[in-house]
C-alpha positions in Angstrom: -4.2 2.7 -8.3 -2.7 -0.2 -8.4 0.0 -1.0 -5.7 2.2 -3.7 -7.1 3.9 -3.5 -10.4 3.9 -7.1 -12.4 6.2 -6.2 -14.2 8.7 -6.8 -12.2 8.4 -10.2 -13.3 9.8 -10.7 -16.6 8.0 -12.2 -19.2 6.7 -15.9 -20.0 7.6 -15.6 -23.1 10.2 -18.6 -24.6 13.6 -17.8 -24.6 13.1 -14.4 -22.5 15.6 -15.0 -19.3 13.0 -15.3 -16.5 10.5 -16.7 -18.3 9.7 -19.3 -15.6 9.4 -16.7 -12.5 6.1 -16.5 -13.2 5.1 -19.9 -13.0 7.7 -19.8 -9.7 5.8 -17.6 -8.0 2.4 -19.4 -8.6 4.1 -22.3 -6.5 6.0 -20.2 -3.9 3.0 -18.0 -3.5 0.0 -21.2 -2.7 3.0 -22.7 -1.4 3.6 -20.2 1.3 -0.4 -20.6 2.2 0.0 -23.9 2.7 -0.9 -25.3 -0.4 2.1 -27.6 -2.2 2.5 -28.3 -5.5 2.3 -31.9 -6.6 3.6 -31.3 -10.0 5.6 -28.4 -11.9 6.3 -25.9 -12.8 9.2 -27.4 -15.5 10.4 -26.4 -18.9 8.7 -27.7 -22.0 5.3 -28.3 -23.3 2.9 -28.7 -19.8 0.0 -30.8 -22.1 -2.1 -28.2 -20.7 -1.1 -27.9 -17.1 1.5 -25.3 -15.2 1.0 -26.6 -11.9 -1.1 -29.6 -10.2 -1.4 -28.2 -6.6 -2.8 -30.6 -3.5 -5.0 -29.4 -1.1 -5.0 -31.4 2.2 -8.7 -30.7 3.8 -10.0 -31.8 7.3 -13.9 -32.7 7.6 -15.6 -33.7 10.3 -15.7 -37.2 9.2 -12.5 -37.5 7.8 -9.8 -35.8 5.7 -9.0 -36.0 2.2 -6.7 -33.9 -0.8 -7.8 -31.6 -3.4 -6.1 -31.7 -6.9 -5.7 -28.0 -8.2 -5.1 -27.8 -12.0 -3.3 -24.2 -12.6 -2.8 -22.2 -15.3 -0.7 -19.7 -15.2 -0.5 -16.7 -17.5 1.4 -13.6 -17.2 0.2 -10.6 -19.6 1.1 -7.6 -17.4 3.6 -6.3 -20.1 1.1 -6.3 -22.6 -1.7 -6.0 -20.5 -3.9 -8.1 -22.6 -6.8 -9.9 -20.7 -6.5 -13.9 -21.0 -8.6 -15.0 -24.0 -10.8 -18.0 -24.3 -8.1 -19.2 -27.5 -6.1 -19.7 -24.1 -8.1 -22.1 -22.2 -8.3 -24.8 -24.5 -10.8 -27.3 -23.6 -10.2 -27.0 -19.7 -12.9 -30.1 -18.8 -11.0 -31.9 -20.7 -7.5 -31.2 -19.3 -9.3 -31.3 -15.9 -10.0 -34.8 -15.9 -6.7 -36.2 -17.7 -4.7 -34.9 -14.9 -7.6 -36.1 -12.1 -7.9 -32.8 -11.1 -10.9 -32.0 -8.5 -10.6 -28.0 -9.5 -9.2 -25.4 -11.9 -7.5 -22.2 -10.9 -6.7 -19.4 -13.5 -3.6 -17.4 -11.7 -3.6 -14.1 -14.2 -1.3 -11.1 -14.2 -4.1 -9.0 -15.7 -7.7 -10.7 -16.1 -9.7 -12.8 -18.2 -12.0 -11.8 -20.9 -15.7 -11.9 -21.0 -15.8 -14.9 -22.7 -13.1 -17.1 -21.0 -15.2 -15.6 -17.7 -18.3 -17.6 -19.1 -16.4 -20.7 -19.9 -15.2 -20.9 -16.5 -19.1 -20.0 -14.8 -19.8 -23.0 -17.2 -16.7 -25.1 -15.7 -18.3 -24.7 -11.8 -21.4 -26.5 -13.2 -19.2 -29.1 -11.8 -15.6 -28.7 -10.8 -14.2 -26.2 -8.4 -13.2 -22.5 -9.8 -10.6 -20.3 -8.3 -10.0 -17.0 -10.7 -7.3 -15.0 -8.9 -6.4 -12.4 -11.1 -4.5 -9.1 -10.9 -7.0 -7.3 -8.2 -6.6 -10.8 -6.1 -3.6 -11.5 -6.2 -2.3 -8.2 -4.8 -5.0 -8.1 -2.2 -3.5 -11.1 -1.1 0.0 -9.9 -1.0 -0.8 -6.6 0.8 -3.1 -8.5 3.4 -1.9 -12.0 4.2 1.3 -12.2 6.4 1.9 -15.5 5.2 2.9 -14.4 1.9 5.1 -11.1 3.4 8.6 -12.5 1.9 7.1 -13.8 -1.0 5.5 -10.1 -1.8 9.3 -8.8 -1.1 11.3 -12.0 -2.7 9.2 -11.1 -6.1 8.5 -7.4 -6.3 11.0 -5.8 -4.7 10.4 -2.5 -6.0 6.7 -2.6 -4.9 7.6 -3.8 -1.7 10.1 -1.2 -1.1 7.2 1.5 -2.5 4.6 -0.1 0.5 6.6 -0.5 2.9 7.9 3.4 2.3 4.1 4.5 1.8 2.5 2.7 4.3 4.6 1.3 7.3 7.5 3.4 7.6 7.5 7.1 9.5 6.3 9.9 7.7 7.0 13.5 9.1 3.7 14.9 10.5 5.2 18.6 10.6 7.7 20.1 8.0 10.4 17.7 8.8 10.2 14.3 10.3 10.8 13.5 13.8 13.4 10.4 15.5 13.1 8.4 18.5 16.8 8.1 19.6 17.4 5.4 23.0 18.5 7.8 25.4 21.4 5.4 26.2 23.2 4.2 22.9 21.4 6.6 20.2 20.2 3.9 18.3 17.3 4.9 15.9 13.9 3.1 18.1 11.7 4.1 15.2 13.3 2.1 12.5 14.1 -0.8 14.2 11.0 -0.6 16.7 12.9 -3.0 19.7 12.6 -0.5 22.3 10.5 0.7 25.3 9.1 4.0 26.4 9.3 4.5 30.0 7.8 6.6 32.6 9.3 7.4 36.2 6.7 8.3 39.2 6.2 8.9 42.1 3.2 9.1 44.7 2.4 12.3 46.0 -1.0 13.9 48.0 -1.5 10.4 49.1 -2.7 8.5 46.0 -2.2 10.7 43.3 0.5 9.9 40.7 3.0 12.5 39.3 5.0 11.6 36.4 8.7 12.9 36.9 10.5 11.9 34.0 9.8 9.7 30.9 12.0 7.8 28.3 13.0 6.3 25.7 15.3 3.0 25.6 16.3 -0.5 23.9 15.4 -3.5 25.5 17.7 -5.0 27.5 21.0 -3.3 29.1 20.1 0.4 27.8 16.3 -0.2 29.4 17.9 -1.3 32.5 20.5 1.1 32.7 17.8 3.0 33.2 15.6 1.6 35.1 18.6 1.3 37.6 19.2 4.8 37.9 15.6 6.0 38.3 15.2 3.3 41.0 18.4 5.1 42.9 16.6 8.2 42.9 12.9 6.5 44.8 10.9 6.4 41.7 8.5 3.8 40.2 9.1 2.5 36.6 6.7 1.7 34.2 6.7 1.0 30.7 5.2 0.3 27.0 6.3 -1.4 24.0 7.3 1.1 21.2 6.3 -1.9 18.4 3.0 -2.2 20.3 2.3 2.2 20.4 2.8 1.7 16.4 -0.5 -0.1 16.0 -2.7 2.9 15.2 -5.7 1.5 17.4 -3.9 0.5 20.2 -1.6 4.5 19.9 -5.3 6.2 20.0 -6.2 4.0 23.1 -3.4 4.9 25.1 -3.6 8.9 24.3 -7.1 8.8 25.5 -6.6 6.7 28.5 -3.5 9.1 29.6 -6.5 11.9 28.5 -8.9 10.6 31.2 -6.3 10.0 33.8 -5.1 13.7 33.8 -8.7 15.0 33.0 -9.7 12.8 36.2 -7.1 14.6 38.1 -5.4 11.1 38.8 -2.3 11.7 37.5 0.1 14.8 36.8 3.3 15.8 35.3 6.4 17.4 35.9 6.8 20.3 33.5 10.1 18.7 32.2 8.1 14.8 31.4 5.2 16.7 29.8 7.2 17.8 27.1 9.0 14.8 26.6 6.0 13.7 26.7 4.7 15.8 23.5 7.5 14.8 22.0 7.4 11.4 22.7 3.9 11.3 21.3 4.3 13.7 17.9 7.2 11.8 17.0 5.1 8.5 16.8 2.2 10.1 15.5 4.5 9.5 12.1 4.2 5.8 12.7 0.5 5.6 13.2 -0.8 8.3 10.7 -2.2 5.1 8.3 -3.8 2.0 8.1 -3.6 -0.7 9.8 -2.0 -4.1 8.3 -3.4 -7.5 8.6 -0.3 -8.7 10.9 -1.4 -5.3 13.4 -5.2 -6.6 13.4 -3.5 -9.8 14.9 -2.0 -8.3 16.9 -5.1 -6.2 18.5 -6.6 -9.3 19.0 -3.8 -10.8 21.0 -3.6 -7.7 23.4 -7.4 -7.8 23.9 -6.8 -11.1 26.0 -4.3 -8.7 28.5 -6.7 -7.8 31.2 -7.1 -4.1 31.1 -4.4 -3.5 28.3 -7.7 -2.7 25.5 -10.1 -2.4 28.5 -13.2 -0.2 27.0 -11.8 -0.2 23.9 -14.9 -1.7 22.4 -16.8 0.8 24.3 -15.1 3.7 23.4 -15.4 2.5 19.3 -19.0 2.4 19.7 -19.0 6.0 21.4 -17.0 7.2 18.5 -19.3 5.9 16.2 -22.5 7.4 17.7 -20.4 10.8 17.8 -19.6 10.9 14.0 -23.2 9.7 13.2 
């Protein structure tokens, strides 16, 4: 089922309010990906083009510019495919505008007849087809397009965020993680830390006496100072990082291994609070990993020991599943 409703952008029929929105969306879409508009969009006859984009390409032996002729067709309201009759003499238009390639940017799909025409155009020119599926995939997966997604499809963006990014209840009621100092909701802002206050016992073993969560900065420092006065050693994890599914699961497995080996233990109070935090955080991670979070995972791999053993754990998990 489609996530983005392209009908949020008004019809492109002449005389209607917002008739230029699809062409403007197309321009902003490619601009966010670093491909600039050389011409258009503009009102009136386009002489066979909606936009001319210029893509700068860097090669081993030099650089150059690739000109794309873009045709914007917005038929989402009628749900009709784009037919051959709507794309007249593509090769002639490409030559007229001295373009190297053609981009079909459609809110529906090309008809089978038009698809055949585009295949023939490929014999001499570059062709890229952005149909509704490809546009949606780009908006959902490419972080550079986040603002474009939010601007042109506010309702779809809000729904997607609510269903795929926002916390969702694991049990009967949603749990909230509020700063232990000021009461701010850390699940919405994710600008906080999960901390633990430890002491060394029995020579080398570590016991967690208390755990806490707080806003970064003043609230965090206040709690850290209180534990320091009690002679406890504090450490913390970034709540935003822990909301990434893979990071969260690795964090849980690390704690489980430490407890199993007898290297760590909790007081009753600390364990209850740790369980509360873990259950609440599950509301953020029971979902798919976003592309932005995948990039964050890669940066965390560069931190020594932070995600140590992650690849091995993933391999072992696959072995168990098979």
